[in-house]
C-alpha positions as protocol buffer text, in pm:
chain_id: "A"
residue {
  index: 1
  type: MET
  ca { x: -626 y: 2551 z: 3931 }
}
residue {
  index: 2
  type: GLU
  ca { x: -562 y: 2174 z: 4016 }
}
residue {
  index: 3
  type: PHE
  ca { x: -957 y: 2127 z: 4015 }
}
residue {
  index: 4
  type: LYS
  ca { x: -978 y: 2262 z: 3655 }
}
residue {
  index: 5
  type: PHE
  ca { x: -698 y: 2031 z: 3550 }
}
residue {
  index: 6
  type: LEU
  ca { x: -870 y: 1735 z: 3694 }
}
residue {
  index: 7
  type: LEU
  ca { x: -1196 y: 1845 z: 3516 }
}
residue {
  index: 8
  type: VAL
  ca { x: -1007 y: 1860 z: 3186 }
}
residue {
  index: 9
  type: ILE
  ca { x: -868 y: 1520 z: 3230 }
}
residue {
  index: 10
  type: ILE
  ca { x: -1206 y: 1365 z: 3336 }
}
residue {
  index: 11
  type: GLY
  ca { x: -1380 y: 1548 z: 3032 }
}
residue {
  index: 12
  type: ALA
  ca { x: -1122 y: 1433 z: 2795 }
}
residue {
  index: 13
  type: THR
  ca { x: -1141 y: 1069 z: 2934 }
}
residue {
  index: 14
  type: LEU
  ca { x: -1527 y: 1072 z: 2903 }
}
residue {
  index: 15
  type: ILE
  ca { x: -1527 y: 1209 z: 2542 }
}
residue {
  index: 16
  type: ASN
  ca { x: -1255 y: 963 z: 2430 }
}
residue {
  index: 17
  type: TYR
  ca { x: -1424 y: 667 z: 2595 }
}
residue {
  index: 18
  type: THR
  ca { x: -1769 y: 765 z: 2443 }
}
residue {
  index: 19
  type: LEU
  ca { x: -1623 y: 795 z: 2092 }
}
residue {
  index: 20
  type: ARG
  ca { x: -1448 y: 469 z: 2115 }
}
residue {
  index: 21
  type: VAL
  ca { x: -1751 y: 267 z: 2266 }
}
residue {
  index: 22
  type: LEU
  ca { x: -2026 y: 423 z: 2058 }
}
residue {
  index: 23
  type: PRO
  ca { x: -1938 y: 253 z: 1728 }
}
residue {
  index: 24
  type: VAL
  ca { x: -1914 y: -87 z: 1905 }
}
residue {
  index: 25
  type: VAL
  ca { x: -2251 y: -31 z: 2069 }
}
residue {
  index: 26
  type: LEU
  ca { x: -2420 y: 85 z: 1753 }
}
residue {
  index: 27
  type: HIS
  ca { x: -2280 y: -175 z: 1527 }
}
residue {
  index: 28
  type: ASN
  ca { x: -2552 y: -433 z: 1461 }
}
residue {
  index: 29
  type: GLY
  ca { x: -2377 y: -683 z: 1244 }
}
residue {
  index: 30
  type: LYS
  ca { x: -2399 y: -443 z: 943 }
}
residue {
  index: 31
  type: GLN
  ca { x: -2126 y: -475 z: 686 }
}
residue {
  index: 32
  type: PRO
  ca { x: -1976 y: -170 z: 543 }
}
residue {
  index: 33
  type: GLY
  ca { x: -2038 y: -90 z: 179 }
}
residue {
  index: 34
  type: ARG
  ca { x: -1798 y: -168 z: -108 }
}
residue {
  index: 35
  type: PHE
  ca { x: -1661 y: 185 z: -118 }
}
residue {
  index: 36
  type: VAL
  ca { x: -1595 y: 198 z: 245 }
}
residue {
  index: 37
  type: LYS
  ca { x: -1414 y: -141 z: 238 }
}
residue {
  index: 38
  type: SER
  ca { x: -1190 y: -39 z: -45 }
}
residue {
  index: 39
  type: PHE
  ca { x: -1125 y: 311 z: 120 }
}
residue {
  index: 40
  type: LEU
  ca { x: -1014 y: 140 z: 438 }
}
residue {
  index: 41
  type: GLU
  ca { x: -781 y: -97 z: 246 }
}
residue {
  index: 42
  type: TYR
  ca { x: -562 y: 201 z: 131 }
}
residue {
  index: 43
  type: ILE
  ca { x: -542 y: 389 z: 448 }
}
residue {
  index: 44
  type: PRO
  ca { x: -223 y: 211 z: 574 }
}
residue {
  index: 45
  type: TYR
  ca { x: -35 y: 298 z: 256 }
}
residue {
  index: 46
  type: ALA
  ca { x: -174 y: 659 z: 242 }
}
residue {
  index: 47
  type: ALA
  ca { x: -82 y: 724 z: 611 }
}
residue {
  index: 48
  type: LEU
  ca { x: 246 y: 575 z: 580 }
}
residue {
  index: 49
  type: GLY
  ca { x: 332 y: 771 z: 272 }
}
residue {
  index: 50
  type: ALA
  ca { x: 219 y: 1089 z: 416 }
}
residue {
  index: 51
  type: LEU
  ca { x: 420 y: 1042 z: 734 }
}
residue {
  index: 52
  type: LEU
  ca { x: 741 y: 922 z: 587 }
}
residue {
  index: 53
  type: PHE
  ca { x: 766 y: 1081 z: 243 }
}
residue {
  index: 54
  type: PRO
  ca { x: 934 y: 1417 z: 350 }
}
residue {
  index: 55
  type: ASP
  ca { x: 1195 y: 1234 z: 559 }
}
residue {
  index: 56
  type: VAL
  ca { x: 1257 y: 964 z: 292 }
}
residue {
  index: 57
  type: LEU
  ca { x: 1385 y: 1230 z: 57 }
}
residue {
  index: 58
  type: TYR
  ca { x: 1643 y: 1354 z: 303 }
}
residue {
  index: 59
  type: SER
  ca { x: 1740 y: 1015 z: 472 }
}
residue {
  index: 60
  type: THR
  ca { x: 2043 y: 947 z: 258 }
}
residue {
  index: 61
  type: GLY
  ca { x: 2329 y: 1173 z: 145 }
}
residue {
  index: 62
  type: SER
  ca { x: 2211 y: 1179 z: -201 }
}
residue {
  index: 63
  type: MET
  ca { x: 1860 y: 1284 z: -325 }
}
residue {
  index: 64
  type: MET
  ca { x: 1916 y: 1048 z: -634 }
}
residue {
  index: 65
  type: ILE
  ca { x: 1932 y: 735 z: -412 }
}
residue {
  index: 66
  type: SER
  ca { x: 1635 y: 850 z: -217 }
}
residue {
  index: 67
  type: VAL
  ca { x: 1423 y: 885 z: -533 }
}
residue {
  index: 68
  type: ILE
  ca { x: 1545 y: 545 z: -666 }
}
residue {
  index: 69
  type: GLY
  ca { x: 1434 y: 394 z: -337 }
}
residue {
  index: 70
  type: ILE
  ca { x: 1091 y: 558 z: -364 }
}
residue {
  index: 71
  type: ILE
  ca { x: 1042 y: 433 z: -724 }
}
residue {
  index: 72
  type: PHE
  ca { x: 1151 y: 89 z: -609 }
}
residue {
  index: 73
  type: ALA
  ca { x: 908 y: 81 z: -324 }
}
residue {
  index: 74
  type: ALA
  ca { x: 625 y: 206 z: -545 }
}
residue {
  index: 75
  type: ALA
  ca { x: 691 y: -66 z: -795 }
}
residue {
  index: 76
  type: MET
  ca { x: 689 y: -337 z: -527 }
}
residue {
  index: 77
  type: ILE
  ca { x: 361 y: -194 z: -385 }
}
residue {
  index: 78
  type: LEU
  ca { x: 201 y: -185 z: -734 }
}
residue {
  index: 79
  type: MET
  ca { x: 309 y: -561 z: -766 }
}
residue {
  index: 80
  type: ASN
  ca { x: 104 y: -627 z: -441 }
}
residue {
  index: 81
  type: GLN
  ca { x: 400 y: -720 z: -224 }
}
residue {
  index: 82
  type: ASN
  ca { x: 379 y: -748 z: 146 }
}
residue {
  index: 83
  type: MET
  ca { x: 437 y: -416 z: 332 }
}
residue {
  index: 84
  type: ILE
  ca { x: 729 y: -577 z: 538 }
}
residue {
  index: 85
  type: ALA
  ca { x: 889 y: -705 z: 210 }
}
residue {
  index: 86
  type: VAL
  ca { x: 859 y: -349 z: 58 }
}
residue {
  index: 87
  type: VAL
  ca { x: 1008 y: -182 z: 352 }
}
residue {
  index: 88
  type: ALA
  ca { x: 1286 y: -449 z: 393 }
}
residue {
  index: 89
  type: GLY
  ca { x: 1366 y: -464 z: 17 }
}
residue {
  index: 90
  type: THR
  ca { x: 1382 y: -72 z: -9 }
}
residue {
  index: 91
  type: ILE
  ca { x: 1603 y: -34 z: 297 }
}
residue {
  index: 92
  type: PHE
  ca { x: 1837 y: -295 z: 165 }
}
residue {
  index: 93
  type: LEU
  ca { x: 1849 y: -145 z: -191 }
}
residue {
  index: 94
  type: VAL
  ca { x: 1925 y: 201 z: -55 }
}
residue {
  index: 95
  type: TYR
  ca { x: 2195 y: 74 z: 182 }
}
residue {
  index: 96
  type: VAL
  ca { x: 2367 y: -117 z: -105 }
}
residue {
  index: 97
  type: LEU
  ca { x: 2343 y: 193 z: -337 }
}
residue {
  index: 98
  type: ASP
  ca { x: 2475 y: 417 z: -66 }
}
residue {
  index: 99
  type: ILE
  ca { x: 2781 y: 181 z: -19 }
}
residue {
  index: 100
  type: PHE
  ca { x: 2871 y: 172 z: -376 }
}
residue {
  index: 101
  type: THR
  ca { x: 2835 y: 540 z: -445 }
}
residue {
  index: 102
  type: THR
  ca { x: 3047 y: 667 z: -149 }
}
């Protein structure tokens, strides 16, 4: 039983290490295409949105305040604001709205 567990750990380590080292070894100074570059630029926003969106809707006592926060964050993102400014500004807005509505 313990031997199989050890084999699983060693196998997972080798696969993980190989998948992380292989791109570094095979990368010969090639630049990614324009499509790949633009795709990779949007991954942080898409991942953050997919991870946080369900929780954002129920993070306050009022669904309306949550929706206002989402609209505000989307507007700031469309104006090309820094991600930290978007998050901090949205948190501040939702906090102030929550204080005034309760």
